[in-house]
VOZA-889256 format. One record per residue (C-alpha): residue number from 1; residue in one letter; z, x, y. Coordinates in pm, 1 decimal, padded with zeros to 6 digits. Each point is the difference from the previous one (the first is absolute). Layout:
residues N
+-----+----+----------+----------+----------+
:   i : aa :       c3 :       c1 :       c2 :
+-----+----+----------+----------+----------+
: NUM :  A :        Z :        X :        Y :
...
+-----+----+----------+----------+----------+
end
This chain:
residues 95
+-----+----+----------+----------+----------+
:   i : aa :       c3 :       c1 :       c2 :
+-----+----+----------+----------+----------+
:   1 :  M : -00298.0 :  01346.7 : -00431.8 :
:   2 :  F :  00032.1 : -00285.7 : -00242.2 :
:   3 :  L : -00072.3 : -00245.8 :  00292.0 :
:   4 :  T : -00327.8 :  00195.3 :  00086.0 :
:   5 :  T : -00107.1 :  00004.6 : -00329.1 :
:   6 :  N :  00042.6 : -00387.9 : -00058.2 :
:   7 :  T : -00138.9 : -00130.8 :  00322.5 :
:   8 :  R : -00327.7 : -00014.6 :  00132.5 :
:   9 :  V : -00211.1 :  00322.9 :  00104.2 :
:  10 :  T : -00001.2 : -00251.2 :  00316.3 :
:  11 :  D :  00376.6 : -00111.0 :  00012.5 :
:  12 :  T :  00214.5 :  00220.6 :  00219.4 :
:  13 :  V :  00367.8 :  00101.0 : -00113.5 :
:  14 :  G :  00257.0 :  00162.0 :  00195.0 :
:  15 :  R :  00327.5 :  00030.5 :  00005.2 :
:  16 :  W :  00177.8 : -00272.7 :  00249.6 :
:  17 :  G :  00405.0 :  00126.6 : -00086.7 :
:  18 :  G :  00205.7 :  00202.1 : -00164.9 :
:  19 :  E : -00078.7 : -00236.4 : -00338.8 :
:  20 :  E : -00259.2 : -00236.4 :  00149.0 :
:  21 :  F : -00377.5 :  00057.9 : -00011.1 :
:  22 :  L : -00312.5 : -00208.7 :  00175.4 :
:  23 :  I : -00259.1 : -00045.9 : -00168.1 :
:  24 :  I : -00282.0 : -00120.6 :  00196.1 :
:  25 :  S : -00338.6 : -00206.1 : -00150.2 :
:  26 :  A : -00261.3 : -00083.7 :  00243.0 :
:  27 :  N : -00213.1 : -00241.1 : -00111.6 :
:  28 :  A :  00227.5 : -00193.2 : -00257.8 :
:  29 :  G :  00151.5 : -00334.1 :  00029.6 :
:  30 :  L :  00339.7 : -00137.1 : -00067.7 :
:  31 :  S : -00080.3 : -00064.1 : -00347.4 :
:  32 :  D : -00143.3 :  00368.2 : -00067.2 :
:  33 :  A :  00275.1 :  00173.5 :  00121.4 :
:  34 :  A :  00277.0 : -00193.2 : -00145.0 :
:  35 :  R : -00211.0 :  00112.3 : -00329.1 :
:  36 :  L :  00003.9 :  00333.0 :  00075.1 :
:  37 :  A :  00341.7 :  00045.4 :  00100.3 :
:  38 :  E :  00141.8 : -00195.6 : -00318.3 :
:  39 :  R : -00264.4 :  00225.1 : -00178.7 :
:  40 :  L :  00194.0 :  00298.5 :  00171.6 :
:  41 :  R :  00348.8 : -00111.5 : -00114.1 :
:  42 :  S : -00079.9 : -00076.9 : -00355.6 :
:  43 :  E : -00163.0 :  00361.6 : -00063.3 :
:  44 :  I :  00297.4 :  00121.3 :  00197.6 :
:  45 :  D :  00302.5 : -00194.0 : -00217.9 :
:  46 :  A : -00211.8 :  00081.9 : -00307.8 :
:  47 :  H : -00056.3 :  00403.8 :  00057.2 :
:  48 :  D :  00269.1 :  00286.0 : -00062.0 :
:  49 :  F : -00024.3 :  00258.7 :  00309.2 :
:  50 :  P :  00086.6 :  00313.1 : -00118.3 :
:  51 :  T :  00263.0 :  00121.9 :  00210.9 :
:  52 :  V :  00224.9 : -00353.9 :  00034.0 :
:  53 :  G : -00159.7 : -00197.2 : -00235.8 :
:  54 :  K : -00007.7 : -00394.0 : -00000.2 :
:  55 :  M :  00005.5 : -00128.8 :  00368.5 :
:  56 :  T : -00091.9 : -00321.4 :  00120.9 :
:  57 :  A : -00173.6 : -00149.6 :  00342.4 :
:  58 :  S :  00033.1 : -00317.8 :  00246.8 :
:  59 :  F : -00355.2 : -00035.3 :  00182.4 :
:  60 :  G : -00022.2 : -00232.7 :  00318.9 :
:  61 :  V : -00322.2 : -00106.8 :  00058.9 :
:  62 :  T : -00188.7 : -00151.4 :  00299.1 :
:  63 :  C : -00378.6 : -00011.8 :  00150.5 :
:  64 :  F : -00070.6 :  00044.1 :  00356.2 :
:  65 :  E : -00019.0 : -00347.2 :  00241.7 :
:  66 :  P : -00199.3 : -00064.4 :  00288.6 :
:  67 :  E :  00280.2 : -00036.2 :  00183.8 :
:  68 :  D :  00156.3 :  00340.8 : -00130.0 :
:  69 :  D :  00059.4 :  00339.8 :  00183.9 :
:  70 :  V :  00105.5 :  00281.1 : -00235.3 :
:  71 :  V :  00381.3 : -00033.9 :  00060.0 :
:  72 :  T :  00043.8 : -00360.0 : -00085.8 :
:  73 :  M : -00227.9 :  00040.1 : -00321.0 :
:  74 :  I :  00197.2 :  00334.2 : -00066.1 :
:  75 :  S :  00312.7 : -00257.6 :  00073.3 :
:  76 :  R : -00114.8 : -00235.4 : -00241.2 :
:  77 :  A : -00079.4 :  00223.2 : -00276.3 :
:  78 :  D :  00331.6 :  00166.3 :  00061.6 :
:  79 :  M :  00199.9 : -00357.1 : -00040.4 :
:  80 :  T : -00209.1 : -00098.7 : -00318.2 :
:  81 :  L :  00099.1 :  00341.2 : -00105.7 :
:  82 :  Y :  00384.0 : -00034.0 :  00032.7 :
:  83 :  A : -00070.6 : -00383.3 : -00157.8 :
:  84 :  A : -00094.9 :  00117.1 : -00288.4 :
:  85 :  K :  00278.0 :  00290.1 : -00050.5 :
:  86 :  H :  00218.7 : -00311.7 :  00080.7 :
:  87 :  A : -00133.3 : -00200.6 : -00281.7 :
:  88 :  G :  00085.6 :  00260.5 : -00243.8 :
:  89 :  R : -00233.2 :  00299.7 :  00044.8 :
:  90 :  N : -00293.9 :  00075.6 : -00222.0 :
:  91 :  R : -00208.5 : -00260.4 :  00163.4 :
:  92 :  V : -00277.0 : -00100.2 :  00155.4 :
:  93 :  E :  00055.5 : -00196.0 :  00336.5 :
:  94 :  V : -00304.4 : -00180.4 :  00169.5 :
:  95 :  A :  00073.2 : -00106.8 :  00408.2 :
+-----+----+----------+----------+----------+
end
C-alpha cells in the first residue's frame, strides 16, 4: 500500500519476489524514474511502520532501451538493485 500511495496513478506497482517490488513508470525517463526512486527511498527511511518500525529500501533503476526485451531489461534492473545492496543498502543505483 505504501508504494501505491506514493506513486502516480499511471505507475504499475507489484511484488516481484519475497522482498522485491517492481514499479513500471510508463512515459518516464531515466532521470524521472531515479527521482521517484529517491523520493520513495527517503519516504520509507523516514516512515515509522506500525508493525516493524523503521525500514530502509534499495532501488535499482533502469529504462527500456530499443534493443531490450523484457528479460534484458529486468536483468539490468536486478543487477542494478544488487549493486545498491552491495554498496551499502538504503540507496538508489541507476543503470
